[in-house]
N, C-alpha and C positions, 0 to 999 in steps of 0.2 A: 200639180199641186205641190210635188216635192220642191220644185223650182220656185214657186211661189213662197214658201215657208223660209227658204234659203236667203230669198230677196228680203223679206221681211226680218230675219234674225240681224242681217248686214245693216238694214235701215236702223234698226232699233240701236244698235251700237254706235252707229253714226249720229244719231240724235243724242244719244247719252253723252257722248263726247263732245259734240257740240255746246250742250248745256253745261257741262262740267268746265268747257273753256272758256265760255263767256264769264264763269266767276274766278278764272285766274289760274286755274290748273292746267298743267300741260300733259301731252300724251305720256312722256315719259313717267310721270307720278302714278298713271293709273295701270299702264301696261307694263306686264313683268314675266310674261310667260316666255320659256325658253322656245326659240324658232325650232323646227325640225332639223336636226343635224344629221348630217351624213358623211362619214369618212371620205376623203378625196376631194372635198369643197373646198374652194379657194377661201384662206382666211379673211382677206378684204370683203369678200361678201357675208360672210357669218358676221364679220364684226358691225358692218353696216346694219344687218338686221337685228343684231342684239341693242345696239344702240336706239335703232328705230323703236324698239319695244321698251325701252326705259331702263335697260342694264347700263351701268356706269363702268367705265373702267377704273380700276384700282391701280392707281397711278405709283408705280415703283421708283420712289425717289431716289433711292441708293444706286439703282441702275443709271439712272439718268446723270448722276454724279460723277459715274465711273470715267476714269481717264484713259483706260485700255480696255477694247475690247475686240471681239472678233468681227470678221467683216459682215457676217450675217446679222450681227446684233447692231452693228452701226447702220446697216441698212434699215433694218425695222424701226429703229429710233428716227433715221431722218424721215421714215413715213408717218412718224408721230403716235407709235404704236406705244403709248407711255404703259400700259398694262402689261407690258412684256416682264415676266419674272425672270427667267434665264434661259439659255441655250447650252445644248450639251453638244459638242461637235465630236460625234460619233461613227466618223466614215460619210455620214450625212448630218445635218444638224437638226437636232430635236428641240423645240422651243416650247415654253409654256406661258400662257397669259390668263388674267382674272378679270372677272367681272362681277360687280355686286347689284343684287337689287335692292328695292326700298325697303324689304323685310329683312335685310341682312343675309339673305342667301348668298353664297357664291359658287359662280361657275368657273370651273378651271379647264382649260382648254390646251391641248398639247397638239403641235403640228410639226410636218417635216418639211425642210427646206433643201430642194435640189437647185442646181444651176438654172435648171429651165422653169423654176417655180419660187424664185427668191421670196416672194412675199408669204408661201407657204400653204401647204395643204392641211386638212383637218386628218387627224389621226385618232386621237379619242377626246372624251370630255367626262367631267364628272361635276355634278350638282351638289354641294355640300348645305343642307338646311341647317338654319339656325334653330335651337330649341326653342321651342315657344311655350 
């Protein structure tokens, strides 16, 4: 019985999504929940989940136009991580990224970058909700 309810719930969501898409809405417009985040997960996986749920990278134009960067920043920009805010090289590189949902809430993510994980692993995050 419990398994049937789970299937019905998934089917309802898929049906609603299909109907809304037929009117021109995209999944990114509708889905805005934060995926389960866990310290130690690879940043590229988390980034993909966020984008699939409709979170938009907040592009850091200033960093994109910088003429000098650290090797880690250069690597992350080559990966097209335009949401990179900055990195602090303090023995290890600690970097920050930002995403925004359609309501204007901002999710800030911090990562740690080591030579064995140049794309970074999640260390912390904070959701800043816009006053409504």
